[in-house]
C-alpha positions as CSV (number, residue, x, y, z in Angstrom):
1,M,142.0,87.5,78.6
2,F,142.8,87.7,82.3
3,R,139.8,87.7,84.6
4,R,139.7,88.4,88.3
5,V,138.8,85.3,90.4
6,L,138.4,84.7,94.1
7,A,140.0,81.2,94.2
8,R,143.4,81.0,95.8
9,R,146.0,78.5,94.7
10,A,149.5,77.9,96.0
11,T,152.3,78.9,93.8
12,P,154.8,76.0,93.3
13,K,158.0,76.6,95.3
14,S,160.1,76.1,92.1
15,V,158.7,79.4,90.7
16,E,161.0,82.3,91.4
17,K,159.2,85.0,93.6
18,I,159.9,88.6,93.2
19,D,160.8,90.7,96.3
20,E,157.8,93.0,96.6
21,T,159.3,94.8,99.6
22,T,161.8,96.6,97.4
23,R,159.8,97.2,94.2
24,R,156.6,99.0,93.8
25,I,154.1,97.3,91.4
26,R,151.3,99.4,89.9
27,C,149.3,99.8,86.7
28,P,151.1,102.2,84.4
29,K,147.7,103.4,83.1
30,C,145.7,104.2,86.3
31,G,148.1,103.7,89.2
32,W,146.2,100.8,90.8
33,E,148.4,98.7,93.1
34,P,147.5,94.9,93.1
35,G,147.6,93.1,96.4
36,R,148.9,89.6,97.2
37,G,145.3,88.3,97.1
38,D,144.6,89.5,93.6
39,R,144.5,86.8,90.9
40,W,144.7,86.6,87.1
41,V,143.7,83.6,85.0
42,C,145.7,82.0,82.2
43,A,143.1,82.4,79.4
44,P,143.5,81.5,76.7
45,G,145.8,78.9,78.2
46,C,145.5,76.3,81.0
47,G,143.0,78.2,83.1
48,H,145.3,78.4,86.2
49,S,144.7,81.3,88.6
50,W,147.6,83.0,90.3
51,N,149.1,86.4,91.2
52,T,151.0,87.2,88.0
53,F,153.5,89.4,89.9
54,E,154.7,86.5,92.0
55,T,156.1,84.9,88.8
56,R,156.9,87.9,86.6
57,G,154.0,86.9,84.3
58,A,154.8,83.2,83.9
59,C,151.9,80.9,84.5
60,P,152.9,78.2,87.0
61,G,150.3,75.9,85.5
62,C,151.7,75.7,82.0
63,D,154.8,78.0,81.9
64,K,153.2,80.3,79.4
65,H,154.9,83.7,79.7
66,W,152.5,86.7,79.5
67,T,154.3,89.7,78.2
68,S,151.3,92.0,78.8
69,T,149.0,92.2,81.9
70,A,145.5,93.5,82.2
71,C,144.7,95.8,85.1
72,L,141.9,94.5,87.3
73,R,140.7,98.0,88.0
74,C,140.8,99.9,84.6
75,H,140.9,96.7,82.4
76,E,143.6,98.2,80.2
77,W,146.6,96.0,79.0
78,S,150.2,97.1,79.5
79,P,153.5,95.4,79.0
80,H,154.2,93.4,82.1
81,I,157.6,95.0,82.7
82,E,156.0,98.5,82.9
83,W,154.2,97.5,86.1
84,Y,157.5,97.5,88.1
85,E,159.0,100.7,89.5
């Protein structure tokens, strides 16, 4: 389960970043738009915290690919791809 955390960690440069200037990212259930400072935790998994939209759902700590993402506002899960407009 993803949990919101306050810790910030650098994303490895080898991880492909998405261009957030041309795509809108928002929860398909409630419309909440995550900011760059929002973090998810790879759990169950390695426990790494990162912004899942910088890596399209791939954990930079263990390379686990999350196909669904929980909204930090409404706490509902949606397929990761449905967050992108």
